[in-house]
Jmol script that loads the backbone (N, CA, C; Angstrom):
load data "model"
ATOM      1  N   MET A   1     153.453 212.039  96.602  1.00  0.00           N
ATOM      2  CA  MET A   1     152.387 212.822  96.104  1.00  0.00           C
ATOM      3  C   MET A   1     151.337 213.203  97.197  1.00  0.00           C
ATOM      4  N   ASP A   2     151.123 214.482  97.220  1.00  0.00           N
ATOM      5  CA  ASP A   2     150.107 214.902  98.349  1.00  0.00           C
ATOM      6  C   ASP A   2     148.742 215.116  97.617  1.00  0.00           C
ATOM      7  N   GLU A   3     147.684 215.436  98.412  1.00  0.00           N
ATOM      8  CA  GLU A   3     146.357 215.597  97.858  1.00  0.00           C
ATOM      9  C   GLU A   3     146.261 216.675  96.869  1.00  0.00           C
ATOM     10  N   LYS A   4     147.063 217.938  97.209  1.00  0.00           N
ATOM     11  CA  LYS A   4     147.064 218.936  96.104  1.00  0.00           C
ATOM     12  C   LYS A   4     147.619 218.582  94.790  1.00  0.00           C
ATOM     13  N   GLU A   5     148.726 217.695  94.885  1.00  0.00           N
ATOM     14  CA  GLU A   5     149.278 217.232  93.614  1.00  0.00           C
ATOM     15  C   GLU A   5     148.315 216.199  92.937  1.00  0.00           C
ATOM     16  N   LEU A   6     147.650 215.414  93.772  1.00  0.00           N
ATOM     17  CA  LEU A   6     146.697 214.438  93.170  1.00  0.00           C
ATOM     18  C   LEU A   6     145.505 215.324  92.398  1.00  0.00           C
ATOM     19  N   LEU A   7     144.996 216.410  92.984  1.00  0.00           N
ATOM     20  CA  LEU A   7     144.014 217.099  92.353  1.00  0.00           C
ATOM     21  C   LEU A   7     144.550 217.877  91.068  1.00  0.00           C
ATOM     22  N   ARG A   8     145.706 218.315  91.164  1.00  0.00           N
ATOM     23  CA  ARG A   8     146.243 219.003  89.929  1.00  0.00           C
ATOM     24  C   ARG A   8     146.499 217.993  88.835  1.00  0.00           C
ATOM     25  N   ASN A   9     146.939 216.743  89.164  1.00  0.00           N
ATOM     26  CA  ASN A   9     147.078 215.774  88.129  1.00  0.00           C
ATOM     27  C   ASN A   9     145.796 215.279  87.542  1.00  0.00           C
ATOM     28  N   SER A  10     144.715 215.133  88.371  1.00  0.00           N
ATOM     29  CA  SER A  10     143.373 214.911  88.015  1.00  0.00           C
ATOM     30  C   SER A  10     142.855 215.914  87.087  1.00  0.00           C
ATOM     31  N   ILE A  11     143.140 217.163  87.337  1.00  0.00           N
ATOM     32  CA  ILE A  11     142.742 218.220  86.509  1.00  0.00           C
ATOM     33  C   ILE A  11     143.326 218.109  85.021  1.00  0.00           C
ATOM     34  N   ILE A  12     144.712 217.808  84.974  1.00  0.00           N
ATOM     35  CA  ILE A  12     145.463 217.509  83.833  1.00  0.00           C
ATOM     36  C   ILE A  12     144.925 216.549  83.021  1.00  0.00           C
ATOM     37  N   ILE A  13     144.565 215.413  83.748  1.00  0.00           N
ATOM     38  CA  ILE A  13     143.978 214.274  83.032  1.00  0.00           C
ATOM     39  C   ILE A  13     142.645 214.683  82.346  1.00  0.00           C
ATOM     40  N   HIS A  14     141.733 215.515  83.012  1.00  0.00           N
ATOM     41  CA  HIS A  14     140.730 215.999  82.365  1.00  0.00           C
ATOM     42  C   HIS A  14     140.902 216.829  81.130  1.00  0.00           C
ATOM     43  N   HIS A  15     141.953 217.742  81.197  1.00  0.00           N
ATOM     44  CA  HIS A  15     142.237 218.453  79.988  1.00  0.00           C
ATOM     45  C   HIS A  15     142.790 217.615  78.920  1.00  0.00           C
ATOM     46  N   ILE A  16     143.565 216.554  79.280  1.00  0.00           N
ATOM     47  CA  ILE A  16     144.066 215.692  78.233  1.00  0.00           C
ATOM     48  C   ILE A  16     142.801 214.999  77.503  1.00  0.00           C
ATOM     49  N   VAL A  17     141.918 214.470  78.230  1.00  0.00           N
ATOM     50  CA  VAL A  17     140.708 213.750  77.758  1.00  0.00           C
ATOM     51  C   VAL A  17     139.921 214.790  76.827  1.00  0.00           C
ATOM     52  N   SER A  18     139.851 216.110  77.124  1.00  0.00           N
ATOM     53  CA  SER A  18     139.150 217.123  76.491  1.00  0.00           C
ATOM     54  C   SER A  18     139.934 217.308  75.065  1.00  0.00           C
ATOM     55  N   LEU A  19     141.243 217.340  75.138  1.00  0.00           N
ATOM     56  CA  LEU A  19     141.937 217.307  73.940  1.00  0.00           C
ATOM     57  C   LEU A  19     141.688 216.173  72.940  1.00  0.00           C
ATOM     58  N   VAL A  20     141.524 215.000  73.535  1.00  0.00           N
ATOM     59  CA  VAL A  20     141.279 213.756  72.712  1.00  0.00           C
ATOM     60  C   VAL A  20     139.804 213.930  72.045  1.00  0.00           C
ATOM     61  N   ARG A  21     138.796 214.368  72.849  1.00  0.00           N
ATOM     62  CA  ARG A  21     137.498 214.556  72.420  1.00  0.00           C
ATOM     63  C   ARG A  21     137.653 215.536  71.180  1.00  0.00           C
ATOM     64  N   GLY A  22     138.368 216.625  71.367  1.00  0.00           N
ATOM     65  CA  GLY A  22     138.377 217.572  70.317  1.00  0.00           C
ATOM     66  C   GLY A  22     139.053 217.137  69.008  1.00  0.00           C
ATOM     67  N   TYR A  23     140.167 216.278  69.205  1.00  0.00           N
ATOM     68  CA  TYR A  23     140.937 215.588  68.150  1.00  0.00           C
ATOM     69  C   TYR A  23     139.903 214.731  67.386  1.00  0.00           C
ATOM     70  N   LEU A  24     139.298 214.002  68.078  1.00  0.00           N
ATOM     71  CA  LEU A  24     138.443 212.948  67.426  1.00  0.00           C
ATOM     72  C   LEU A  24     137.143 213.614  66.728  1.00  0.00           C
ATOM     73  N   SER A  25     136.751 214.664  67.276  1.00  0.00           N
ATOM     74  CA  SER A  25     135.601 215.472  66.610  1.00  0.00           C
ATOM     75  C   SER A  25     135.785 215.925  65.204  1.00  0.00           C
ATOM     76  N   ASN A  26     137.182 215.938  64.815  1.00  0.00           N
ATOM     77  CA  ASN A  26     137.451 216.193  63.385  1.00  0.00           C
ATOM     78  C   ASN A  26     137.162 215.246  62.477  1.00  0.00           C
ATOM     79  N   TYR A  27     136.873 213.868  62.964  1.00  0.00           N
ATOM     80  CA  TYR A  27     136.551 212.803  62.071  1.00  0.00           C
ATOM     81  C   TYR A  27     135.193 212.628  61.708  1.00  0.00           C
ATOM     82  N   GLU A  28     134.943 212.056  60.617  1.00  0.00           N
ATOM     83  CA  GLU A  28     133.469 211.858  60.136  1.00  0.00           C
ATOM     84  C   GLU A  28     132.777 211.105  61.047  1.00  0.00           C
ATOM     85  N   LEU A  29     131.480 211.560  61.326  1.00  0.00           N
ATOM     86  CA  LEU A  29     130.466 210.834  62.077  1.00  0.00           C
ATOM     87  C   LEU A  29     129.703 209.946  61.137  1.00  0.00           C
ATOM     88  N   LYS A  30     129.327 208.741  61.523  1.00  0.00           N
ATOM     89  CA  LYS A  30     128.511 207.745  60.704  1.00  0.00           C
ATOM     90  C   LYS A  30     127.563 207.178  61.781  1.00  0.00           C
ATOM     91  N   GLU A  31     126.257 207.609  61.565  1.00  0.00           N
ATOM     92  CA  GLU A  31     125.321 207.001  62.501  1.00  0.00           C
ATOM     93  C   GLU A  31     125.735 207.168  63.896  1.00  0.00           C
ATOM     94  N   ASP A  32     126.138 208.346  64.383  1.00  0.00           N
ATOM     95  CA  ASP A  32     126.520 208.615  65.748  1.00  0.00           C
ATOM     96  C   ASP A  32     127.711 207.890  66.179  1.00  0.00           C
ATOM     97  N   LYS A  33     128.573 207.334  65.244  1.00  0.00           N
ATOM     98  CA  LYS A  33     129.843 206.692  65.531  1.00  0.00           C
ATOM     99  C   LYS A  33     130.968 207.389  64.685  1.00  0.00           C
ATOM    100  N   MET A  34     132.137 207.360  65.346  1.00  0.00           N
ATOM    101  CA  MET A  34     133.236 207.896  64.641  1.00  0.00           C
ATOM    102  C   MET A  34     133.898 206.865  63.709  1.00  0.00           C
ATOM    103  N   VAL A  35     134.252 207.378  62.482  1.00  0.00           N
ATOM    104  CA  VAL A  35     134.892 206.522  61.468  1.00  0.00           C
ATOM    105  C   VAL A  35     136.385 206.948  61.316  1.00  0.00           C
ATOM    106  N   LEU A  36     137.315 206.331  61.742  1.00  0.00           N
ATOM    107  CA  LEU A  36     138.747 206.702  61.690  1.00  0.00           C
ATOM    108  C   LEU A  36     139.425 205.998  60.577  1.00  0.00           C
ATOM    109  N   PRO A  37     140.421 206.795  59.848  1.00  0.00           N
ATOM    110  CA  PRO A  37     141.320 206.050  58.932  1.00  0.00           C
ATOM    111  C   PRO A  37     142.224 205.095  59.532  1.00  0.00           C
ATOM    112  N   GLU A  38     142.534 204.013  59.032  1.00  0.00           N
ATOM    113  CA  GLU A  38     143.445 203.063  59.621  1.00  0.00           C
ATOM    114  C   GLU A  38     144.771 203.580  60.071  1.00  0.00           C
ATOM    115  N   HIS A  39     145.202 204.641  59.272  1.00  0.00           N
ATOM    116  CA  HIS A  39     146.624 205.167  59.651  1.00  0.00           C
ATOM    117  C   HIS A  39     146.523 206.114  60.851  1.00  0.00           C
ATOM    118  N   CYS A  40     145.409 206.432  61.242  1.00  0.00           N
ATOM    119  CA  CYS A  40     145.224 207.340  62.321  1.00  0.00           C
ATOM    120  C   CYS A  40     146.078 206.983  63.613  1.00  0.00           C
ATOM    121  N   PRO A  41     146.817 207.759  64.251  1.00  0.00           N
ATOM    122  CA  PRO A  41     147.617 207.272  65.391  1.00  0.00           C
ATOM    123  C   PRO A  41     146.682 206.930  66.613  1.00  0.00           C
ATOM    124  N   ILE A  42     145.503 207.597  66.739  1.00  0.00           N
ATOM    125  CA  ILE A  42     144.593 207.223  67.867  1.00  0.00           C
ATOM    126  C   ILE A  42     144.099 205.897  67.764  1.00  0.00           C
ATOM    127  N   VAL A  43     144.183 205.240  66.551  1.00  0.00           N
ATOM    128  CA  VAL A  43     143.539 203.849  66.381  1.00  0.00           C
ATOM    129  C   VAL A  43     144.242 202.960  67.398  1.00  0.00           C
ATOM    130  N   GLU A  44     145.410 203.137  67.635  1.00  0.00           N
ATOM    131  CA  GLU A  44     146.202 202.211  68.555  1.00  0.00           C
ATOM    132  C   GLU A  44     145.564 202.280  70.055  1.00  0.00           C
ATOM    133  N   LEU A  45     145.195 203.513  70.337  1.00  0.00           N
ATOM    134  CA  LEU A  45     144.485 203.695  71.658  1.00  0.00           C
ATOM    135  C   LEU A  45     143.197 203.060  71.568  1.00  0.00           C
ATOM    136  N   CYS A  46     142.466 203.091  70.549  1.00  0.00           N
ATOM    137  CA  CYS A  46     141.160 202.653  70.339  1.00  0.00           C
ATOM    138  C   CYS A  46     141.180 201.209  70.554  1.00  0.00           C
ATOM    139  N   LYS A  47     142.305 200.509  69.863  1.00  0.00           N
ATOM    140  CA  LYS A  47     142.457 199.065  69.934  1.00  0.00           C
ATOM    141  C   LYS A  47     142.699 198.692  71.314  1.00  0.00           C
ATOM    142  N   PHE A  48     143.634 199.342  72.075  1.00  0.00           N
ATOM    143  CA  PHE A  48     144.072 199.104  73.450  1.00  0.00           C
ATOM    144  C   PHE A  48     142.743 199.129  74.281  1.00  0.00           C
ATOM    145  N   PHE A  49     141.904 200.068  74.189  1.00  0.00           N
ATOM    146  CA  PHE A  49     140.655 200.090  74.973  1.00  0.00           C
ATOM    147  C   PHE A  49     139.443 199.305  74.493  1.00  0.00           C
ATOM    148  N   LYS A  50     139.759 198.648  73.381  1.00  0.00           N
ATOM    149  CA  LYS A  50     138.862 197.685  72.801  1.00  0.00           C
ATOM    150  C   LYS A  50     137.526 198.551  72.358  1.00  0.00           C
ATOM    151  N   VAL A  51     137.492 199.692  71.947  1.00  0.00           N
ATOM    152  CA  VAL A  51     136.404 200.492  71.416  1.00  0.00           C
ATOM    153  C   VAL A  51     136.304 200.661  69.990  1.00  0.00           C
ATOM    154  N   TYR A  52     137.408 200.399  69.192  1.00  0.00           N
ATOM    155  CA  TYR A  52     137.531 200.655  67.814  1.00  0.00           C
ATOM    156  C   TYR A  52     137.171 199.306  67.107  1.00  0.00           C
ATOM    157  N   LYS A  53     136.228 199.260  66.336  1.00  0.00           N
ATOM    158  CA  LYS A  53     135.813 197.969  65.669  1.00  0.00           C
ATOM    159  C   LYS A  53     136.422 197.873  64.239  1.00  0.00           C
ATOM    160  N   GLY A  54     137.001 199.068  63.731  1.00  0.00           N
ATOM    161  CA  GLY A  54     137.544 199.044  62.482  1.00  0.00           C
ATOM    162  C   GLY A  54     136.686 199.149  61.354  1.00  0.00           C
ATOM    163  N   GLY A  55     137.126 199.785  60.256  1.00  0.00           N
ATOM    164  CA  GLY A  55     136.326 199.995  59.035  1.00  0.00           C
ATOM    165  C   GLY A  55     135.045 200.880  59.292  1.00  0.00           C
ATOM    166  N   ASP A  56     133.901 200.423  58.718  1.00  0.00           N
ATOM    167  CA  ASP A  56     132.698 201.218  58.808  1.00  0.00           C
ATOM    168  C   ASP A  56     132.025 201.053  60.073  1.00  0.00           C
ATOM    169  N   LYS A  57     132.443 200.161  60.881  1.00  0.00           N
ATOM    170  CA  LYS A  57     131.841 199.900  62.217  1.00  0.00           C
ATOM    171  C   LYS A  57     132.076 201.093  63.124  1.00  0.00           C
ATOM    172  N   GLY A  58     133.006 201.834  63.007  1.00  0.00           N
ATOM    173  CA  GLY A  58     133.265 203.073  63.711  1.00  0.00           C
ATOM    174  C   GLY A  58     133.702 202.947  65.177  1.00  0.00           C
ATOM    175  N   LEU A  59     133.499 203.967  65.794  1.00  0.00           N
ATOM    176  CA  LEU A  59     133.928 204.154  67.256  1.00  0.00           C
ATOM    177  C   LEU A  59     132.878 205.115  68.008  1.00  0.00           C
ATOM    178  N   ASP A  60     132.620 204.780  69.258  1.00  0.00           N
ATOM    179  CA  ASP A  60     131.880 205.551  69.916  1.00  0.00           C
ATOM    180  C   ASP A  60     132.823 206.630  70.702  1.00  0.00           C
ATOM    181  N   LEU A  61     132.725 207.936  70.219  1.00  0.00           N
ATOM    182  CA  LEU A  61     133.735 208.866  70.694  1.00  0.00           C
ATOM    183  C   LEU A  61     133.720 209.014  72.292  1.00  0.00           C
ATOM    184  N   ASN A  62     132.567 209.058  72.831  1.00  0.00           N
ATOM    185  CA  ASN A  62     132.293 209.279  74.324  1.00  0.00           C
ATOM    186  C   ASN A  62     132.853 208.091  75.028  1.00  0.00           C
ATOM    187  N   GLU A  63     132.609 206.787  74.523  1.00  0.00           N
ATOM    188  CA  GLU A  63     133.137 205.679  75.261  1.00  0.00           C
ATOM    189  C   GLU A  63     134.563 205.575  75.254  1.00  0.00           C
ATOM    190  N   LEU A  64     135.337 206.009  74.044  1.00  0.00           N
ATOM    191  CA  LEU A  64     136.798 206.092  74.148  1.00  0.00           C
ATOM    192  C   LEU A  64     137.308 207.151  75.154  1.00  0.00           C
ATOM    193  N   ALA A  65     136.723 208.323  75.045  1.00  0.00           N
ATOM    194  CA  ALA A  65     137.105 209.377  75.938  1.00  0.00           C
ATOM    195  C   ALA A  65     137.016 209.033  77.358  1.00  0.00           C
ATOM    196  N   ASP A  66     135.855 208.342  77.673  1.00  0.00           N
ATOM    197  CA  ASP A  66     135.643 207.883  79.195  1.00  0.00           C
ATOM    198  C   ASP A  66     136.592 206.771  79.488  1.00  0.00           C
ATOM    199  N   LYS A  67     136.810 205.893  78.617  1.00  0.00           N
ATOM    200  CA  LYS A  67     137.852 204.788  79.022  1.00  0.00           C
ATOM    201  C   LYS A  67     139.359 205.285  79.189  1.00  0.00           C
ATOM    202  N   ILE A  68     139.609 206.403  78.385  1.00  0.00           N
ATOM    203  CA  ILE A  68     140.846 206.777  78.604  1.00  0.00           C
ATOM    204  C   ILE A  68     141.095 207.689  79.904  1.00  0.00           C
ATOM    205  N   GLU A  69     140.037 208.461  80.274  1.00  0.00           N
ATOM    206  CA  GLU A  69     139.932 209.168  81.575  1.00  0.00           C
ATOM    207  C   GLU A  69     139.991 208.138  82.738  1.00  0.00           C
ATOM    208  N   ASP A  70     139.098 207.062  82.685  1.00  0.00           N
ATOM    209  CA  ASP A  70     139.135 206.057  83.735  1.00  0.00           C
ATOM    210  C   ASP A  70     140.486 205.485  84.020  1.00  0.00           C
ATOM    211  N   TYR A  71     141.187 205.158  82.823  1.00  0.00           N
ATOM    212  CA  TYR A  71     142.410 204.489  82.907  1.00  0.00           C
ATOM    213  C   TYR A  71     143.533 205.431  83.437  1.00  0.00           C
ATOM    214  N   LEU A  72     143.547 206.738  82.970  1.00  0.00           N
ATOM    215  CA  LEU A  72     144.541 207.633  83.601  1.00  0.00           C
ATOM    216  C   LEU A  72     144.298 207.928  85.045  1.00  0.00           C
ATOM    217  N   GLN A  73     142.921 208.136  85.455  1.00  0.00           N
ATOM    218  CA  GLN A  73     142.635 208.452  86.853  1.00  0.00           C
ATOM    219  C   GLN A  73     143.146 207.156  87.767  1.00  0.00           C
ATOM    220  N   ASP A  74     142.869 205.944  87.095  1.00  0.00           N
ATOM    221  CA  ASP A  74     143.227 204.621  87.905  1.00  0.00           C
ATOM    222  C   ASP A  74     144.715 204.789  88.127  1.00  0.00           C
ATOM    223  N   LEU A  75     145.528 205.010  87.119  1.00  0.00           N
ATOM    224  CA  LEU A  75     147.067 205.125  87.237  1.00  0.00           C
ATOM    225  C   LEU A  75     147.413 206.170  88.343  1.00  0.00           C
ATOM    226  N   LEU A  76     146.685 207.326  88.333  1.00  0.00           N
ATOM    227  CA  LEU A  76     146.963 208.382  89.208  1.00  0.00           C
ATOM    228  C   LEU A  76     146.637 207.967  90.703  1.00  0.00           C
ATOM    229  N   LEU A  77     145.540 207.325  90.823  1.00  0.00           N
ATOM    230  CA  LEU A  77     145.201 206.794  92.197  1.00  0.00           C
ATOM    231  C   LEU A  77     146.266 205.771  92.666  1.00  0.00           C
ATOM    232  N   LYS A  78     146.586 204.846  91.792  1.00  0.00           N
ATOM    233  CA  LYS A  78     147.584 203.779  92.223  1.00  0.00           C
ATOM    234  C   LYS A  78     148.816 204.459  92.643  1.00  0.00           C
ATOM    235  N   ALA A  79     149.320 205.629  91.924  1.00  0.00           N
ATOM    236  CA  ALA A  79     150.595 206.130  92.214  1.00  0.00           C
ATOM    237  C   ALA A  79     150.479 206.856  93.532  1.00  0.00           C
ATOM    238  N   PHE A  80     149.252 207.518  93.792  1.00  0.00           N
ATOM    239  CA  PHE A  80     149.034 208.124  95.099  1.00  0.00           C
ATOM    240  C   PHE A  80     149.102 207.226  96.211  1.00  0.00           C
ATOM    241  N   LYS A  81     148.429 206.129  96.014  1.00  0.00           N
ATOM    242  CA  LYS A  81     148.317 205.020  97.110  1.00  0.00           C
ATOM    243  C   LYS A  81     149.656 204.520  97.479  1.00  0.00           C
ATOM    244  N   SER A  82     150.568 204.304  96.302  1.00  0.00           N
ATOM    245  CA  SER A  82     151.909 203.621  96.530  1.00  0.00           C
ATOM    246  C   SER A  82     152.792 204.625  97.325  1.00  0.00           C
ATOM    247  N   LYS A  83     152.563 206.002  97.092  1.00  0.00           N
ATOM    248  CA  LYS A  83     153.246 206.953  97.802  1.00  0.00           C
ATOM    249  C   LYS A  83     152.880 207.039  99.210  1.00  0.00           C
ATOM    250  N   GLU A  84     151.636 206.825  99.475  1.00  0.00           N
ATOM    251  CA  GLU A  84     151.143 206.824 100.919  1.00  0.00           C
ATOM    252  C   GLU A  84     151.634 205.699 101.606  1.00  0.00           C
ATOM    253  N   GLY A  85     151.510 204.439 100.968  1.00  0.00           N
ATOM    254  CA  GLY A  85     151.750 203.257 101.741  1.00  0.00           C
ATOM    255  C   GLY A  85     153.122 202.976 102.086  1.00  0.00           C
TER     256      GLY A  85
END
end "model"
wireframe off; spacefill off
backbone 0.3
color backbone group
């Protein structure tokens, strides 16, 4: 992976996170927190990133999106470094 491909993948990650933000914006806001139904597929991601508290405790939308973006960028950087090394 060269620097051009790294930049391209970084932009793709940004777009993925934008889609997640848009998807989650369809759910009910409760005191500036997202409240998701238990059957919602994104709940598994919320649990993985430890931002979903369940029930009426809700979810901080920006915190989830930021954690997803950080995670994907970290994976991308690791892949780039392993190709270099």
